[in-house]
GUPA-527683 format. One record per residue (C-alpha): z, x, y. Coordinates in steps of 0.001 Angstrom, whole numbers, plus 500000, padded with zeros to 6 digits. Each point is the difference from the previous one (the first is absolute). Layout:
N
ZXY ...
***
This chain:
556
898928299928912185 503207500693497788 502984499823502235 502148503119500697 503242500343497990 501933499371502961 498190496866501268 500026498705495948 504134500402500042 500016497845503561 497213497663498510 502264499543496738 503706499514502236 497812497587501966 498835498390497348 503678499832497563 501693498848503730 497671496870500904 499359498973496517 504070500252499101 500747497922503154 497561497552499331 501681499423496096 503403499728501676 498618497551502719 498532497840497264 502401500287497716 501959496964501579 497231497478500259 498757501017496623 503050499628498298 500287496345501207 496139499451499118 501144500857496418 502931498557499241 498348496556501815 497268500296497701 502368500164496756 502179497291500752 503438502243499883 502895498394500408 502529501550502433 497702500365502387 502162499605502770 501509502940498543 496934502094500351 499939498687503427 503126500864500859 499398503804498620 496824501232500787 500356500359503588 503467502032499590 497877501856497681 497261500047502188 502098501851502429 501017502827497838 496693500802498784 498680500034503738 502718502431500740 499277501895497298 496817500408500854 500804500892503356 501909502701499041 497668501698497646 497046499267501235 500398498810503728 498521502320502762 502825500768502563 501597503501498968 502219499469496865 503132500100502174 498835497381502109 499110498238496739 503420500716498305 502068498670503440 497939496818499809 500577499379496590 503541500424499943 500205498000502946 498388497173498076 502466500525496447 502481500314502847 499371496178501355 499581498852496440 503266501438498977 502080499096502843 498074496281499749 501059499106496158 503344501708500605 500824497486503326 498823497181497801 502486500673497045 502433500325502806 499145496642501905 498841497819497737 500263498439496098 498466498314497842 500366495986499532 497691499581497149 496089499213500059 497783499297503006 498289497727497715 498247499859496130 498669503681500913 503352501121499352 499455501775503286 503762500876501672 501206497635502096 502227502414502864 502405498592502471 502637502310502111 502433500796497499 502675498211501993 498552496666499648 502146497357498108 496774498732497582 502223497962497486 499883495995499895 503999498581501397 501173497852497505 500410497775503287 496316499987500466 499472498388496676 502448497916499755 498463498635503266 499815495785500755 496198498827499257 497929499226503042 498419496820499670 496612500080501648 498246496909499808 502308497224500329 497999496647500114 499161500632496409 502504497592497713 501392501707496926 498703496503498383 496765501419500841 500692503456499147 500777498792497209 497412497862498809 497553503343500827 501894502569498071 499005500919495974 501361502280497394 499146503795499824 502606500699496570 498998503836499524 497922502782501828 497167499803500705 499236496598499424 499054497239497239 498534502269497338 501429503688501339 496883500936501551 499849499627503617 497641496807499307 500636496325501484 496905498158499016 499773497309502372 501723500022503114 501962497002501691 499416500912503336 497025499960501997 498230503421501108 499348498916503670 502375502024501336 497769500706503186 500854496117501070 503328499558497599 502213503193500222 502622499929497817 503501498970501358 502641502540500043 503247498376498735 502664502583499905 500512503915500352 503283501689498502 501107503436500014 500318501818496826 501297502953497761 497969502903498547 498061499207497262 496417499361498944 500574496764498055 497747497123500276 501308496253499905 499785497450497214 500773496466500870 500870496407498074 502226496696501158 499636501446503888 501821503500499531 498860503548500143 500872502942497956 499861503244501003 501681503406499293 501500502089502946 502152502934500541 502835499674502577 502400502764501029 500415501991496002 499198497097498189 496666498072498762 500321496232499505 498232497082498941 499833497786503255 499197495944499927 498885498686503397 498899496448501326 496509499620499481 499915497726502933 502413502008502660 500216503571498378 503696499722500032 501710502386497311 501403497064497397 501412502625497779 500087503445498599 501034502156497201 500922503476499789 498893502887497709 499930504302499882 496612500976501373 498309503753501069 503164500965501811 502206499851497336 498063502396497733 500586503436499759 497370502967499190 500633499546496381 499048496790499677 496587500350501018 496676501157497894 500018504332499865 496346500249502504 498131497213500489 496530499049499517 498172503120500920 502807501744501981 502344502816498527 503628500098500809 502054497064499057 503296498377500395 499060498412503663 501306497152500847 497241496933500529 500323498417503382 500160500801503240 496818502608500579 496385499020499651 500827496746498263 502671498512501768 503178498483499437 500870497077497790 498239497777497189 496542499936499038 499489497557497234 499929495902500689 502258497351498108 498718497687497118 501571496081500624 499958498441496310 501683496483499568 503016500233502843 500621503694499328 498978502863502058 498685503235497859 500060503430501950 499670503597499133 501477502663502816 499151503275501078 501797501867497589 499228497991496857 502849497104500099 498533496971498325 501767496368501635 500013496855499465 502068497138502139 499868496301500673 497707499032502696 501653497719501932 503307502080500382 498904503403499407 503205500293497101 499864502610498057 498035498498495921 499960504096498541 499089503630501093 498618502974498065 499842503165501111 496462500793497925 499158503494500590 503641501192499648 500709498260496895 496700501128498835 500536503135500971 497245500691502255 499310501435503447 499467498029503355 496425500748501017 499497502613502917 499361496918502195 502316497128498820 499112497331497678 497288497774501083 499159497361497002 500135495889500605 501826499133497004 497609497726497437 501516496698498956 498603498659496616 501396497367498986 498415499099496894 501842502702498698 503045499858501649 499740502925501768 500058502160503141 497709503624500038 500544503034502524 498792503650500081 502335502053499144 500712504009500723 497788502728501092 499281502895497271 499404499205496400 502050497690498430 500409496227500573 496950499036502180 501115496036499281 502301497887499419 501399496308499104 502723497878500489 501055496547499432 499503497521503192 503638498295499233 502083502871499347 497919503334500737 500611501226496431 497507502318498937 497116498817497807 497907502920499856 498276503463501243 497017502484500063 499389502750499986 497681502331502315 499060502600502251 502307498073502725 499412497479502524 498097500136502542 500518498075503451 497921496843498886 501807496691498328 498813498721496855 498236496806499950 499035497732497492 496340499468498684 498224497999497361 497345502266498563 497791499347496781 502703496862499801 502877502153499564 502518499610502504 501015503777500797 501957501758503034 497637502291501545 501686503263501629 498974503074501844 502410502488499132 500452503144501400 496952501438497745 498102497459498194 499406496138500020 501638497884497021 499428496674499004 503845499016498232 501193497179498128 502267498177501600 501879498466497111 500886503448498755 498823502996502369 497503501141497506 496965501721501801 496588498347498688 497553502312502223 500069502809502698 497932501681501974 500586503792501057 500175500100503793 501346503519500984 500995501278503273 503037501551501784 500646497396503016 501186496597500308 497961497306498776 501193496876502241 497208497391499489 500269496905497795 497324499837496821 497614497027501270 497975498258497482 495830499877500131 498759497240497822 501148499655496752 500987503432498274 499718502515502860 502447501396502185 499414501161503575 502792503790500328 500263501035503689 501995503055500997 499758502638503172 501329504122500165 496682500722498321 500583498074496332 496572498220499404 499872496449499908 498441498255497455 498775496865498121 500939499787495965 499093497169497840 501974499228497161 498585499152496442 501442498302496712 499218500040496061 502514498493498378 503483501748500571 498059503078501402 499722500242503651 498038502414501627 499109500840504067 496903500999501811 499648502249503372 497356497892502139 499875502470502686 502173501966502679 500001500271503062 501664501635503420 498527496631502247 503233498137500219 503304502020500134 502769497353499960 502675502078501045 502842497715499837 497876496523500550 498240497928497003 496231498930499779 498856496348499923 496766498763497996 497769497025501020 496804500314498377 498068503081498731 502091501939503063 503590501773500164 501053500225503622 503355501915501809 501401502324501248 497859503479499550 502800502502501637 500234498070502948 496913498739500537 498451496128498422 497593501012497522 497906497981496979 498882501001496992 497324498871497280 501819498942497034 497089501119497662 499605503805501462 503052501000501952 497541500746502963 501131499065503448 499038497064501238 501014500439503815 502833501530501750 500825499270503244 502629500648502807 503469500255498948 503380497620500030 501678503130498816 502498499815496640 500839496316499978 499393497405497671 497951497639499253 499304496411498389 497319497531499203 499839496471500826 497010498771498880 497372501910501512 502068501080502455 502083502793500781 503612500267501045 500283503244501285 503485501453500947 499336503284501989 502663502981499881 500403499988503650 500998496577499960 497018497656500786 498920497151498039 496513499546499340 497603497466498474 496295499324498817 497642499154497927 498662502808497173 496444500122498644 498488502821497668 498126500816502843 503032500748502793 502974497943501437 500155497905503314 503264499825501675 500465497223501596 504147499999501626 502728502778500441 503437499208500593 502883502585501489 502129499081497297 501843503080499425 500233503203502399 501536503031497552 498669501306496493 499472497282497551 499398500641496009 501079496390499287 497852497574497893 499666496445501955 501568497366498099 497638496301500224 501999496984499173 498048496632500959 498844500592503531 503194501992501165 499449504041500258 502918502427499464 499436503989500925 502929502372500571 500042503896500375 503400502122500037 501039498952503494 499112496148500062 498593496784498140 498007497274501456 498713496759499262 496633498165500463 498763496310499634 496262500139499419 497540497229501124 499741497255498776 496571499824496743 499016496749502118 498828502112502654 497609501925498733 496540498873500906 498759500392496504 502101497613498086 
***
């Protein structure tokens, strides 16, 4: 029987009210499911925004289609909007922004009257000797070297462990712990000395510590982020509008980001504003200093320089990435004097560090730039091959060698990760893109390769991808936006919230065998392994562990 016109209208109104309510109600969960299925970066920003937008959407639905009379709906909608407005106003007066809660970049809010700066007296505090029954001689016999960022080949891989993997029965022994200044630098180690960078007060400094006691031996200060004015920084910044915003003290935190390189009794360090320093390892006395970015008329990147110096002694050269924006991308200087050797033009630097590799029997410098990855001749800076890798957001991870002629390039912020093949025919070099994926989004850590799989922190969760296809092999619970290195077939994971995790990794999964509560605040620094000594730090403290002897390993 046909419905009466009035009945049809009532039916339509009910249908619109119920269907629109269900759409509004389900919009949040459906948005989350879609984001998860696509592997979208910056998921946590969506997680923060969706509830707020959902409340606004439901309030609009109630105002327009709710059952009570319009004046009642208007009253209650006004109350909701008023409460939100009061909450936002109160938050702006009672809270202040204190950087990021984590690598998600979600804001960390503290009381407006809180003093969050690290005091100079804190950073210069004395080291605490934890284990007093281990002699210096024993520690010296257990120590090794770590002369550069990410280990012997700058790829985060140690082929064989000098320590036992049986941490359950023989856990690491904490040797010393000490306060530190700001910074995301790691340690370099040699000759009983541990070198890192930190910010204390208004300056950055190269700091040298006794490897066995944590005692501060010497320091060399130089201008850091606090010395910049807005005209020194890159216009805009990766993926963002505006410009001239001063690096440091925001989501990226304060202090230097790079790790020093040690070579033949000298320390080469690159500060966050582009100052390259060479000083004596024993005394900290300055040998030479170059303000690379200023001399090359460049701009400091939005998040500060994070490039570890690449030392190539056979070319008497130390190479660093230069400024942001188009212009000089790489620059080379003489090891002994700092005199310029060459510079290379490009799309601007990234936050990655140049790496020396030999591909097709040709020694070269592989550099990830702002919008491409290149191979550069170390003697004259000539680009011999280039692969376009566009994207307006930061590229931080190191290029990782896969086999003889392939490179794994990983990123985040919506920039796809990819595997490229480098080919050579006489003097002609070409590249070929084998696959792309969004299943390995390394925001500011790097992957490691074992066999035919790569392992890394995919938006804070430990994951593996198949190197033949780029497809996800597995992904497990998160360790946050921390760092990791590979020792044999075991991963050492520096979890973002401070824990150290150790376990065996395989193509079909990860077996966590030990966890240490090493640090207790946000940690983005890469672990440093020097023989059986392991050094960890963040922008508050540092700790040194003695790892168990290999003889304790039941498998040996």
